[in-house]
BAFI-3210 file (N, C-alpha, C; in Angstrom, 3 decimals, decimal comma, padded with zeros to 6 digits):
// residues 284
n [1|2|3|4|5|6|7|8|9|10|11|12|13|14|15|16|17|18|19|20|21|22|23|24|25|26|27|28|29|30|31|32|33|34|35|36|37|38|39|40|41|42|43|44|45|46|47|48|49|50|51|52|53|54|55|56|57|58|59|60|61|62|63|64|65|66|67|68|69|70|71|72|73|74|75|76|77|78|79|80|81|82|83|84|85|86|87|88|89|90|91|92|93|94|95|96|97|98|99|100|101|102|103|104|105|106|107|108|109|110|111|112|113|114|115|116|117|118|119|120|121|122|123|124|125|126|127|128|129|130|131|132|133|134|135|136|137|138|139|140|141|142|143|144|145|146|147|148|149|150|151|152|153|154|155|156|157|158|159|160|161|162|163|164|165|166|167|168|169|170|171|172|173|174|175|176|177|178|179|180|181|182|183|184|185|186|187|188|189|190|191|192|193|194|195|196|197|198|199|200|201|202|203|204|205|206|207|208|209|210|211|212|213|214|215|216|217|218|219|220|221|222|223|224|225|226|227|228|229|230|231|232|233|234|235|236|237|238|239|240|241|242|243|244|245|246|247|248|249|250|251|252|253|254|255|256|257|258|259|260|261|262|263|264|265|266|267|268|269|270|271|272|273|274|275|276|277|278|279|280|281|282|283|284]
n.u [108,015|107,653|105,464|103,731|101,814|100,270|099,338|098,514|096,444|095,349|093,127|092,902|090,791|088,553|087,528|086,802|088,529|088,852|090,828|093,065|094,856|096,186|098,136|099,554|101,786|103,670|102,012|099,827|098,735|097,927|098,242|099,103|099,008|101,219|103,046|104,063|105,148|107,917|109,176|108,242|109,345|112,101|112,351|111,699|109,065|106,302|103,583|100,773|098,673|096,005|094,759|091,934|091,423|089,522|086,390|084,179|081,818|081,954|084,671|085,719|084,719|086,055|088,727|088,616|088,152|090,577|092,285|091,503|092,680|095,340|097,992|099,776|098,370|097,097|095,032|092,227|091,373|088,547|085,903|082,963|079,925|079,565|077,630|075,302|072,084|072,211|074,707|075,438|074,419|075,753|078,354|078,130|077,656|080,043|081,761|081,658|083,750|086,834|089,179|088,477|088,979|088,429|087,398|087,908|087,080|087,551|088,667|090,335|089,689|087,134|084,749|084,033|085,780|085,061|083,477|083,822|083,277|080,673|078,916|076,148|076,962|076,962|075,661|076,928|079,614|079,420|078,646|080,893|082,812|081,505|081,551|084,201|085,820|088,073|089,058|090,425|091,976|092,211|093,687|094,579|096,614|094,752|092,372|092,528|091,599|088,809|088,572|089,434|087,317|085,203|086,257|086,564|084,076|083,881|085,390|085,682|086,350|088,739|091,275|093,379|095,711|096,391|099,482|100,691|099,084|099,822|101,910|103,090|105,882|107,476|107,088|108,065|106,979|106,862|106,232|103,664|102,059|102,619|101,498|098,780|098,502|099,140|096,964|095,281|096,954|096,871|094,600|093,864|092,957|093,886|096,109|099,062|100,231|103,411|104,120|103,945|105,373|107,552|106,445|105,330|107,405|110,313|111,760|114,180|114,630|115,873|117,158|117,697|115,759|113,359|113,562|112,528|109,774|109,321|110,407|108,656|106,214|106,831|107,432|104,995|103,010|104,221|106,089|104,542|102,119|102,481|102,759|104,496|104,318|104,292|102,953|102,940|101,724|102,063|104,266|106,226|106,447|108,351|110,407|111,919|110,690|112,603|114,280|112,714|112,291|114,931|115,532|113,655|114,390|116,832|115,964|114,637|116,561|117,418|115,567|114,646|114,894|112,295|110,606|111,165|110,239|107,517|106,771|107,469|105,793|104,346|102,460|100,618|099,656|098,314|096,463|094,875|094,033|095,308|096,276|098,885|101,272|103,172|104,820|106,761|105,855|103,486|104,476|105,442]
n.v [169,671|166,259|164,008|160,977|159,943|157,728|154,958|151,900|150,289|147,212|144,682|141,331|139,894|141,333|140,537|141,520|141,823|140,854|140,419|139,770|137,110|133,951|133,384|135,685|135,869|137,603|139,731|138,785|139,274|141,206|144,749|147,564|150,911|150,936|149,274|150,755|153,014|153,258|153,245|155,633|157,532|157,086|157,827|160,460|161,295|163,322|162,854|160,890|159,715|157,690|154,952|153,236|149,636|147,788|147,248|148,436|150,189|149,865|149,341|151,842|153,418|152,128|152,758|155,537|155,661|154,589|156,593|158,769|158,159|158,213|160,166|160,477|159,969|161,956|162,187|160,402|158,226|156,809|154,447|154,403|153,257|154,481|154,343|153,971|155,115|156,219|157,276|160,150|161,136|159,570|160,460|163,101|162,595|161,358|163,463|164,649|163,739|165,058|164,175|162,828|162,585|161,803|159,439|156,081|154,133|150,725|150,371|148,775|146,181|145,665|143,916|145,140|147,063|149,537|150,722|153,124|155,046|154,560|153,947|154,907|157,470|160,169|161,993|161,396|162,038|164,772|165,613|164,893|166,767|169,124|169,163|169,336|167,052|164,430|162,266|159,160|157,307|154,057|152,367|150,556|150,646|149,988|151,047|153,763|155,282|155,185|156,395|158,965|159,746|160,049|162,011|164,260|165,284|166,317|168,726|170,016|168,260|167,094|164,807|161,997|159,842|156,693|155,087|155,666|154,570|151,921|150,829|148,259|147,263|145,067|144,030|146,192|148,070|151,061|153,225|152,930|152,949|155,573|157,079|156,695|157,845|160,562|162,185|162,408|163,738|166,192|167,331|169,748|169,245|166,821|164,785|162,779|159,807|158,982|156,102|152,613|151,488|149,696|147,218|146,556|145,993|144,066|141,945|143,372|145,644|148,922|152,261|152,508|150,877|152,070|154,694|155,601|155,641|157,232|159,658|160,136|160,550|162,878|164,668|164,729|165,547|167,495|168,566|169,696|168,496|165,941|163,373|161,793|158,438|155,586|153,145|151,267|148,538|146,999|147,532|145,986|143,618|144,020|145,729|147,726|150,256|152,292|151,679|152,201|154,929|155,927|155,192|156,663|159,236|159,441|159,297|161,685|163,574|165,449|167,474|170,821|172,359|173,329|171,898|169,246|169,433|169,722|167,210|165,518|166,222|168,706|168,717|166,725|167,832|170,102|169,003|167,127|168,771|168,810|169,283|170,949|171,619|173,526|176,626|176,269|173,941|174,865|176,581|174,803]
n.w [125,412|125,433|123,975|123,909|121,434|121,038|122,612|124,421|126,917|128,382|129,688|130,033|131,155|130,602|128,146|125,601|123,478|120,556|118,691|120,092|120,878|122,182|120,297|119,883|121,725|123,234|123,801|125,077|127,774|130,697|130,425|132,111|133,630|135,449|134,204|132,155|133,264|134,059|131,588|130,463|132,211|131,803|129,152|129,227|128,760|128,880|128,878|127,649|124,923|125,271|123,611|122,279|122,253|121,841|120,240|121,778|123,788|126,486|126,981|126,427|128,547|130,613|129,978|130,335|133,067|133,983|133,008|134,544|136,914|136,366|136,000|133,888|131,564|129,197|127,421|125,998|123,405|122,335|121,573|119,641|118,295|115,361|113,423|114,729|115,830|118,290|118,561|118,331|120,776|122,642|122,222|123,115|125,828|126,609|126,448|128,877|130,320|130,912|129,749|127,479|124,082|121,472|118,875|117,630|115,107|114,317|111,555|109,969|110,609|109,771|107,706|105,320|103,207|102,266|104,153|105,626|103,736|102,953|105,048|107,209|108,726|108,971|110,785|113,193|112,623|112,131|114,673|116,163|115,214|115,953|118,735|119,261|119,060|117,917|115,176|114,872|112,391|111,823|109,582|106,569|103,570|101,503|102,346|102,050|099,703|100,147|102,638|101,935|100,249|102,090|103,861|102,302|102,343|104,837|105,835|108,233|110,225|112,448|111,725|112,212|110,754|111,743|112,460|110,040|108,079|107,944|106,047|103,782|104,633|104,559|101,978|100,630|098,887|098,726|097,132|095,930|098,230|099,132|097,040|097,484|099,941|099,664|098,526|100,767|102,514|101,363|102,338|104,643|107,258|108,064|109,841|110,617|112,165|113,323|113,919|114,852|112,711|112,824|113,421|111,039|109,465|108,328|110,813|112,919|111,434|110,584|110,395|107,574|106,358|107,162|106,370|103,720|104,213|106,497|105,603|103,472|104,816|106,279|104,194|102,843|104,703|106,270|109,114|111,133|111,038|111,826|114,243|116,895|118,040|120,220|120,008|121,985|123,967|121,661|120,159|121,404|120,036|118,131|118,979|121,591|123,878|124,300|122,179|119,866|120,192|120,004|117,387|115,866|116,638|115,339|112,685|112,517|112,651|110,750|110,804|111,812|115,119|115,915|114,216|114,995|117,621|117,123|115,966|118,065|120,108|120,007|117,864|118,635|121,031|120,112|118,226|119,675|121,667|124,161|127,614|128,507|131,165|131,703|130,863|128,875|127,615|126,475|124,537|122,623]
ca.u [107,253|107,525|104,186|103,483|100,465|099,546|099,672|097,352|096,372|094,229|092,976|092,343|089,537|087,436|086,940|086,298|089,629|088,739|092,066|094,164|094,784|097,465|099,131|100,357|102,238|104,225|100,960|098,688|098,704|097,457|099,172|098,507|099,882|102,472|103,964|104,623|105,648|109,375|109,537|107,963|110,350|113,407|112,306|111,311|107,755|105,480|102,221|100,416|097,298|095,604|093,887|091,132|091,887|088,343|085,267|083,050|081,656|082,382|086,115|085,957|084,500|087,148|089,913|088,435|088,359|092,028|092,898|091,204|093,572|096,702|098,385|100,523|097,427|096,569|093,815|091,750|090,634|087,706|085,121|081,508|079,352|079,198|076,449|074,129|071,299|072,567|076,090|075,607|074,120|076,847|079,497|077,862|077,826|081,460|082,452|081,688|085,088|087,746|090,253|087,966|089,439|087,969|087,025|088,616|086,492|088,652|088,350|091,144|089,123|085,784|084,729|083,811|086,821|084,456|082,528|084,014|082,698|079,280|078,079|075,336|077,635|077,033|075,273|077,958|080,816|079,139|078,658|082,294|083,436|080,812|081,923|085,650|086,487|088,906|088,810|091,618|091,691|093,024|093,488|095,676|096,597|093,571|091,250|092,766|090,673|087,480|088,699|089,487|085,968|084,416|086,807|086,318|082,755|083,928|086,623|085,717|086,628|090,161|091,517|094,765|095,891|097,234|100,560|100,962|098,262|100,402|102,488|103,665|107,325|108,085|107,076|108,913|106,339|106,524|105,721|102,210|101,497|102,730|100,548|097,456|098,518|099,306|095,707|094,801|097,840|096,483|093,489|094,539|092,504|094,387|097,458|099,541|101,041|104,667|103,996|103,546|106,065|108,440|105,688|105,001|108,691|111,057|112,364|115,529|114,735|116,408|117,043|117,657|114,489|112,238|113,785|111,601|108,426|109,322|110,606|107,426|105,232|107,227|107,312|103,592|102,204|104,945|106,320|103,521|100,946|102,948|102,945|105,183|103,661|105,027|102,111|103,211|102,754|102,218|105,676|107,083|106,640|109,453|111,472|111,649|110,293|113,817|114,809|111,906|112,561|116,259|115,461|112,953|115,204|117,819|115,253|114,196|117,732|117,578|114,586|115,095|114,348|110,857|109,945|111,265|109,336|106,155|106,580|107,654|104,790|103,520|101,318|099,634|099,036|097,376|095,425|093,985|093,713|095,807|096,507|100,231|101,261|104,196|104,933|107,546|104,991|102,548|105,170|105,560]
ca.v [168,575|165,061|163,324|159,744|160,160|156,479|153,781|151,122|149,411|146,284|143,654|140,186|139,423|142,084|139,629|142,145|142,028|139,691|140,252|139,430|135,679|133,399|133,374|136,892|135,551|138,730|140,702|138,104|139,481|142,546|145,875|148,609|152,084|150,640|148,617|151,761|154,178|153,364|153,599|157,058|158,296|156,948|158,528|161,840|161,533|164,052|162,359|160,017|159,562|156,299|154,641|152,024|148,393|146,940|148,009|148,440|151,381|149,507|149,551|153,286|153,862|151,561|153,577|156,845|155,462|154,476|157,898|159,648|157,781|158,113|161,517|160,475|159,923|163,295|162,087|159,067|158,026|155,655|153,837|154,517|152,764|155,715|154,120|153,854|156,332|156,745|157,766|161,569|161,332|158,944|161,366|164,214|162,129|161,093|164,751|165,022|163,375|166,058|163,535|162,191|163,430|161,390|158,046|155,333|152,894|149,840|150,173|147,714|144,881|145,520|143,113|146,001|148,089|150,828|151,126|154,517|155,905|154,238|153,750|156,084|158,030|161,620|162,710|161,198|162,794|166,191|165,857|164,843|168,052|170,198|169,178|169,459|165,761|164,030|160,956|158,378|156,370|152,841|151,900|150,069|151,390|149,730|151,850|155,198|155,965|155,296|157,432|160,236|160,068|160,546|163,217|165,395|165,805|166,806|169,502|170,548|167,179|166,774|163,381|161,556|158,495|155,927|154,211|156,012|153,659|150,575|150,396|146,915|147,494|143,790|143,972|147,281|148,857|152,324|154,229|152,774|153,443|157,037|157,645|156,684|158,702|161,978|162,961|162,699|164,764|167,480|167,875|170,409|168,776|165,464|164,585|161,409|159,335|158,277|155,030|151,326|151,092|148,545|145,973|146,291|145,845|142,849|141,984|143,915|146,808|150,125|153,538|152,388|150,292|152,964|156,039|156,063|155,824|158,393|160,842|160,376|161,136|164,252|165,479|164,840|166,247|168,535|168,154|170,213|167,626|164,589|163,182|160,556|157,547|154,341|151,970|150,322|147,499|146,279|147,767|144,944|142,549|144,323|146,542|148,264|151,663|153,091|151,425|152,933|156,354|156,218|155,055|157,806|160,440|159,465|159,583|163,084|164,406|166,537|168,530|171,871|172,128|173,557|170,780|168,078|169,662|169,456|165,768|164,845|166,590|169,870|168,379|165,991|168,771|170,946|168,205|166,542|169,789|168,342|170,357|170,999|172,213|174,539|177,606|175,678|173,004|175,641|177,116|173,772]
ca.w [126,018|124,600|124,170|123,179|120,903|120,744|123,414|124,839|128,080|128,310|130,720|129,314|131,742|130,031|127,161|124,372|122,520|119,678|117,925|121,001|121,133|122,638|119,217|120,082|123,088|124,003|124,118|125,691|129,213|131,027|130,399|132,950|133,767|136,151|133,287|131,249|134,004|134,003|130,206|130,277|132,960|131,146|127,868|129,485|128,149|129,845|128,885|126,530|124,462|125,448|122,472|122,437|121,631|121,677|119,676|122,714|124,614|127,836|127,107|126,462|129,927|131,415|129,706|130,967|134,500|134,151|132,759|135,673|138,018|135,842|135,588|132,625|130,443|128,941|126,625|125,637|122,155|122,592|120,489|119,623|117,040|114,682|112,590|115,592|116,040|119,608|118,567|118,693|122,194|123,382|122,132|124,025|127,205|126,855|126,590|130,289|130,783|130,356|128,993|126,265|122,985|120,154|118,681|116,602|114,605|113,923|110,142|109,370|110,953|109,255|106,480|104,157|103,129|101,913|105,197|106,009|102,699|102,643|106,236|107,573|109,905|108,803|112,004|114,207|112,259|112,359|116,111|116,576|114,936|116,653|120,154|119,378|119,150|116,785|114,568|114,540|111,300|111,851|108,209|105,752|102,301|100,672|102,837|101,901|098,771|100,764|103,666|101,216|099,781|103,223|104,481|101,420|102,713|106,220|106,044|109,597|111,167|112,616|111,521|112,176|110,217|112,661|111,986|108,640|107,265|107,947|104,765|103,758|104,546|104,190|100,511|100,147|097,826|099,379|096,190|095,802|099,496|099,155|096,084|098,093|101,121|099,345|098,428|102,119|103,062|100,776|103,118|105,772|108,576|108,272|110,367|110,464|113,281|113,089|114,906|114,316|111,486|113,006|113,385|109,642|108,776|108,679|112,134|112,910|110,549|111,195|109,694|106,115|105,934|107,453|105,834|102,667|104,750|107,372|104,767|102,711|105,729|106,583|102,979|102,446|105,698|106,988|110,499|112,043|110,996|112,136|115,684|117,274|118,977|120,433|119,814|123,062|123,978|120,389|119,814|121,977|119,053|117,218|119,554|122,922|123,883|124,107|120,845|118,885|120,346|119,458|115,933|115,282|116,844|114,250|111,443|112,555|112,934|109,777|111,050|112,720|116,472|115,980|113,546|115,880|118,733|116,666|115,828|119,352|121,101|119,707|117,001|119,432|121,973|119,369|117,578|120,678|122,670|125,451|128,572|129,071|132,497|131,867|129,770|127,781|126,901|125,682|123,367|121,611]
c.u [107,146|106,244|104,177|102,033|099,689|100,078|098,381|097,544|095,237|094,276|092,245|090,992|088,324|086,747|086,434|087,390|089,672|090,030|093,204|094,011|096,134|098,537|100,046|100,929|102,807|103,164|099,831|098,813|098,171|098,595|098,484|099,471|101,213|103,502|104,667|105,369|107,156|109,840|109,339|108,986|111,699|113,468|111,945|110,039|106,844|104,050|101,921|098,969|096,995|094,515|093,191|091,765|090,739|087,187|084,033|083,022|082,111|083,885|086,452|085,769|085,600|088,424|089,799|088,597|089,847|092,685|092,675|092,130|095,042|097,125|099,075|099,612|096,783|095,260|093,502|091,020|089,853|087,008|083,645|081,051|078,790|077,952|075,169|073,405|071,644|073,931|076,213|075,381|075,213|078,088|079,330|078,114|079,289|082,253|082,451|083,030|086,102|088,855|089,766|088,236|088,943|087,657|087,863|087,797|087,629|088,445|089,117|090,543|087,719|085,779|084,578|084,850|086,240|083,516|082,627|083,380|081,196|078,364|077,315|075,864|077,718|076,739|076,356|079,211|080,605|079,171|080,077|082,943|082,808|081,230|083,440|086,396|087,202|088,571|090,148|091,241|092,684|092,801|094,756|095,596|095,338|092,357|091,364|091,856|089,276|087,492|088,715|088,095|085,123|084,940|086,658|084,964|082,752|085,220|086,768|086,173|088,127|090,372|093,013|094,801|096,867|098,283|100,878|100,255|098,910|100,926|103,093|105,172|108,057|108,159|107,906|108,297|105,891|105,943|104,204|101,497|101,505|101,715|099,130|097,374|098,500|098,005|095,105|095,657|097,505|095,299|094,051|094,114|093,075|095,840|097,840|100,405|102,274|104,763|103,729|104,305|106,924|107,687|105,158|106,255|109,342|111,719|113,806|115,713|115,218|116,229|116,880|116,328|113,319|112,363|112,799|110,207|108,346|109,494|109,350|106,352|105,564|107,074|105,848|102,799|102,890|105,010|105,196|102,186|101,339|103,164|103,549|104,348|104,439|104,269|102,465|101,871|102,871|103,655|106,580|107,289|107,885|110,621|111,110|111,229|111,511|114,381|114,055|112,163|113,916|116,242|114,772|113,701|116,252|117,143|114,787|115,357|117,850|116,576|115,172|114,417|112,848|110,080|110,003|110,325|107,889|105,891|106,592|106,638|103,833|102,301|100,232|098,917|097,978|096,188|094,400|093,552|094,081|096,136|097,916|100,222|102,336|104,194|105,688|106,692|104,021|103,215|105,303|104,248]
c.v [167,412|164,330|162,060|159,778|158,877|155,332|153,135|150,547|148,424|145,283|142,478|139,748|140,193|141,277|140,265|142,485|140,836|139,404|139,702|137,974|135,180|133,318|134,600|136,846|136,755|139,751|140,100|138,094|140,880|143,558|147,064|149,788|151,791|149,989|149,607|152,869|154,338|153,765|155,100|157,920|158,260|157,738|159,999|162,210|162,165|163,546|161,573|160,220|158,068|155,970|153,306|150,829|147,407|147,786|147,944|149,749|151,106|149,709|151,033|153,834|153,335|152,376|154,950|156,757|155,340|155,847|158,847|159,383|157,770|159,468|161,537|160,418|161,294|163,269|160,649|159,141|156,726|155,139|154,081|153,932|153,958|155,570|153,992|155,188|156,992|157,424|159,242|161,832|160,717|159,827|162,549|163,793|161,909|162,384|165,266|164,667|164,311|165,438|162,811|163,101|163,014|159,918|157,422|154,094|152,022|149,413|149,010|146,323|144,656|144,729|143,940|147,110|149,478|151,352|152,604|155,467|155,727|154,127|155,033|156,738|159,556|162,366|162,583|162,003|164,289|166,518|165,812|166,207|169,162|170,297|169,150|168,157|165,434|162,615|160,312|157,340|155,214|152,120|151,275|150,763|151,180|150,554|153,328|155,879|156,152|156,357|158,810|160,673|160,656|161,892|164,444|166,043|166,450|167,584|170,049|169,514|166,914|165,258|163,111|160,120|157,752|155,125|154,413|155,073|152,289|150,134|149,003|147,036|146,203|143,669|145,082|148,160|150,198|153,352|154,142|153,265|154,965|157,684|157,675|157,631|160,182|162,748|163,287|163,767|166,144|168,106|168,471|169,909|167,412|165,490|163,117|161,040|158,582|157,201|153,729|150,819|149,847|147,226|145,648|145,980|144,503|143,011|142,466|145,121|148,023|151,328|153,347|151,829|151,256|154,331|156,441|156,369|157,060|159,674|161,165|161,014|162,603|165,168|165,722|165,726|167,480|168,181|168,588|169,498|166,162|164,496|161,816|159,749|156,252|153,112|150,869|149,818|146,688|146,404|146,634|143,757|142,762|145,032|146,872|149,724|152,549|152,903|152,177|154,436|156,721|156,164|156,254|159,116|160,560|159,828|161,037|164,066|165,604|167,675|169,613|171,678|172,323|172,407|169,514|168,225|169,401|167,959|165,088|165,253|167,685|169,571|167,677|166,916|169,612|170,137|167,704|167,544|169,304|169,536|170,278|171,790|173,258|175,482|177,016|174,735|173,763|176,180|176,078|173,561]
c.w [125,040|124,980|123,320|122,724|120,652|121,590|123,912|126,236|127,819|129,448|130,097|129,861|131,243|128,929|125,888|123,362|121,565|118,906|118,774|121,447|121,648|121,558|119,287|121,499|123,841|124,450|124,938|127,214|129,465|130,895|131,059|133,079|134,463|135,243|132,363|131,980|133,899|132,609|129,978|130,995|132,252|129,844|128,009|128,721|129,194|129,909|127,630|126,114|124,483|124,434|122,692|121,739|121,449|121,157|120,549|123,491|126,039|128,008|127,163|127,869|130,851|131,226|130,370|132,481|134,813|134,032|133,929|136,849|137,614|135,285|134,233|131,402|130,293|128,171|126,292|124,298|122,314|121,357|120,729|118,295|116,280|113,816|113,410|115,705|117,366|119,622|118,923|120,180|123,074|123,360|123,071|125,472|127,537|127,036|128,024|130,921|130,127|129,510|127,735|125,074|121,609|120,102|117,570|116,231|114,062|112,465|109,528|109,594|110,402|107,954|105,210|104,148|102,880|102,987|105,515|104,993|102,562|103,858|106,580|108,853|109,850|110,103|113,069|113,883|112,460|113,844|116,667|116,417|115,776|118,114|120,350|119,548|117,843|116,344|114,244|113,490|111,348|110,525|107,665|104,392|101,464|101,103|102,462|100,876|099,359|101,863|103,026|100,779|100,908|103,735|103,594|101,723|104,099|106,483|107,457|110,622|111,270|112,585|111,593|111,677|111,117|111,903|110,494|107,668|107,063|106,574|104,880|103,541|104,196|102,675|099,894|099,085|098,383|098,422|096,035|097,058|099,523|098,213|096,657|099,291|100,755|099,159|099,788|102,777|102,515|101,497|104,408|107,149|108,939|108,746|110,208|111,663|112,781|114,169|114,168|113,115|111,673|112,976|111,992|108,822|109,118|110,048|112,032|112,007|111,319|110,304|108,193|105,624|106,113|106,798|104,739|103,200|105,633|106,550|103,963|103,571|105,992|105,371|102,617|103,398|106,270|108,450|111,431|111,922|111,196|113,640|115,965|118,252|119,091|119,948|120,816|123,612|122,695|119,889|120,289|121,048|118,217|117,862|120,998|122,792|123,589|122,705|119,766|118,984|119,737|117,938|115,303|115,520|115,736|112,930|111,364|112,685|111,993|109,977|111,940|114,080|116,578|115,336|114,405|117,066|118,363|116,610|117,192|120,409|120,685|118,868|117,792|120,408|121,264|118,841|118,589|121,758|124,071|126,327|129,138|130,372|132,724|130,678|128,607|126,961|125,994|124,431|122,267|120,870]
res [m|r|v|d|a|h|q|h|f|w|s|l|q|r|g|d|y|s|w|l|t|p|a|l|a|p|l|y|r|d|f|a|p|a|d|l|a|d|e|l|r|a|a|d|i|a|g|t|v|l|v|q|a|a|p|t|l|a|e|t|h|w|l|l|d|l|a|a|r|t|d|s|v|l|g|v|v|g|w|v|d|l|a|s|a|e|a|p|f|q|l|e|a|l|c|a|h|s|k|f|k|g|v|r|p|m|l|q|d|l|p|d|d|a|w|i|a|t|a|p|i|e|r|a|l|r|r|l|a|a|v|g|l|c|f|d|a|l|v|k|p|r|h|l|p|h|l|l|q|r|l|q|q|h|p|e|l|p|v|v|i|d|h|a|a|k|p|d|i|v|a|g|d|w|r|a|w|r|e|r|l|q|p|l|a|a|l|p|q|v|c|c|k|l|s|g|l|l|t|e|a|p|l|g|s|g|v|s|e|l|r|p|y|v|d|s|v|l|e|s|f|g|a|r|r|v|m|w|g|s|d|w|p|v|l|n|l|a|s|s|y|a|g|w|m|a|l|t|d|e|l|l|r|s|l|d|p|d|e|r|g|a|v|q|g|g|t|a|i|r|f|y|r|l|q|p|t|t|t|e|e|t|r|q]
***
């Protein structure tokens, strides 16, 4: 079973996407399930994880409503203000939705890089783990030491690093990025998404440009803690859905079938506790 572990939908009229401006012309329109359906069929993707794009509880409810009407969405990663006294209760309420799988604070956009290490979020993180939810870390390399500090205190919390922490592929300094990523990879509860790399790379990048980053992720985490994602429609800034899939299939060619199956779906199914529908899917 192939699973896309990271994609988005949005509607501009909602008005809560502060990062989405006309300057991002290819993205400055609505993206709905119908826009992705043909891509999923062509790529033989059995389901997706729909990830928040606005730091509002209202958007989380909107995504859950979409997911309830969209069979291809297997899970939703939403947003809750983890520092709020209401966060533990909001998480409990959201668990009433069977497709709600976790939360993603938009750490890369916060003014304080150390927020994840210093904010009063202990109760919310404990509740996340207690009710079987996951934590998506939207970070850049500068956030990794702070993320490490917090996660060392929460070995029970399943965490996935989105977009491999967005290495600066344009600058090409992959060794410094890897050195910051490896201590997190040493924590057994931490996974990593193989997604979002082309939009951090020079336009037209391919196998040779991405190889050091993909190999570092696989070597650091192991295939069974890595999950493939498209980051569609943000992906459209750099490539097509089919193009990203073909590129990553080539980068994963050296893996054995079980390892490829983990990256292409098995890790996401296990991590997010998704519900596959066939015996073959369960085996992955």
